[in-house]
C-alpha positions in Angstrom: -13.2 -9.9 7.8 -14.4 -7.6 5.0 -13.7 -8.7 1.5 -11.7 -6.1 -0.4 -12.9 -5.4 -4.0 -11.1 -2.6 -5.7 -12.8 -2.9 -9.1 -14.9 0.2 -8.7 -11.9 2.1 -7.3 -9.8 1.1 -10.3 -12.5 2.0 -12.8 -12.9 5.4 -11.1 -9.1 6.0 -11.1 -8.8 5.2 -14.8 -11.8 7.5 -15.6 -10.3 10.3 -13.4 -6.9 9.9 -15.1 -8.4 9.7 -18.7 -10.6 12.8 -18.2 -7.5 14.8 -17.3 -5.2 13.2 -20.0 -2.7 12.3 -17.3 -1.7 8.9 -18.7 1.1 10.6 -20.5 2.7 11.4 -17.1 2.0 8.0 -15.5 5.1 6.2 -16.7 6.1 3.2 -14.5 9.0 5.3 -13.1 6.7 8.2 -12.2 4.1 6.0 -10.7 6.7 4.0 -8.6 8.2 7.3 -7.4 4.7 8.5 -6.5 4.1 5.4 -4.4 7.3 6.1 -2.5 6.4 9.8 -2.0 2.9 9.0 -0.8 4.3 6.2 1.5 6.7 8.8 3.0 3.8 11.2 3.6 2.0 8.4 5.4 5.0 7.6 7.5 5.2 11.3 8.6 2.1 10.8 10.6 3.9 8.3 12.8 7.4 9.7 12.9 8.8 10.2 16.3 5.7 8.9 18.1 5.8 6.0 20.5 3.0 3.4 20.7 0.9 5.5 23.1 1.4 8.7 21.2 0.4 6.9 18.0 -2.9 5.6 19.6 -3.6 9.1 20.9 -2.9 10.7 17.5 -5.2 8.2 15.7 -8.0 8.8 18.2 -8.5 12.2 16.6 -10.9 11.9 13.7 -9.1 14.6 11.8 -5.7 12.9 12.1 -7.3 9.5 11.2 -8.8 11.2 8.1 -5.3 12.5 7.0 -3.9 9.0 7.4 -6.7 7.5 5.4 -6.0 10.0 2.6 -2.3 9.0 2.4 -3.3 5.3 2.4 -5.7 6.1 -0.5 -3.0 8.0 -2.4 -0.5 5.2 -2.0 -2.8 2.4 -3.1 -4.2 4.5 -5.9 -0.7 4.8 -7.5 -0.1 1.1 -6.9 -3.4 0.2 -8.6 -2.5 2.4 -11.6 1.0 1.0 -11.8 -0.2 -2.6 -11.6 -2.9 -2.0 -14.2 -0.6 -0.2 -16.6 1.9 -3.1 -16.3 -0.8 -5.8 -16.8 -0.2 -7.2 -13.3 -3.0 -9.1 -11.6 -2.5 -7.5 -8.2 -4.6 -10.1 -6.4 -2.6 -13.0 -7.8 0.7 -11.2 -7.3 -0.1 -10.8 -3.6 -1.2 -14.4 -3.3 2.0 -15.6 -5.0 4.1 -13.5 -2.6 2.3 -14.9 0.4 3.2 -18.4 -0.8 6.9 -17.4 -1.2 6.8 -15.9 2.3 5.3 -19.1 3.7 8.3 -21.0 2.4 10.8 -18.4 3.6 9.1 -18.1 7.0 7.8 -21.5 8.2 5.6 -21.2 11.3 7.8 -23.7 13.2 10.8 -21.5 12.8 9.5 -18.0 13.1 6.3 -18.0 15.2 6.6 -15.0 17.6 10.0 -14.0 16.2 10.8 -11.0 13.9 14.1 -12.3 12.5 14.8 -12.2 8.8 14.4 -15.5 7.0 18.1 -16.0 6.7 18.5 -15.6 10.5 16.0 -18.1 11.6 
């Protein structure tokens, strides 16, 4: 598995934003809304497609590139939001995984998609 290091991406995002003086617009509310908007744009690529249609859609390099751009937009806003709020994104994800391990013990949920309170 490839190790994900977003340090360079974060530095470039901050530089990009600073050069344009966009920090003034990047309030937590606006960044959170932008995450939702970009996530919705990502979902549009899969809307109304079954599994086979999705595979076929993603086999086109052009379509895959569009999906990659929406993923990049979504994560960019998440990175900016977490940085602005002083959140260690890596630690936050690790903490959430730990909580989920407690809510979804393997013995109870392996191979099931029930919510934790329905196991």
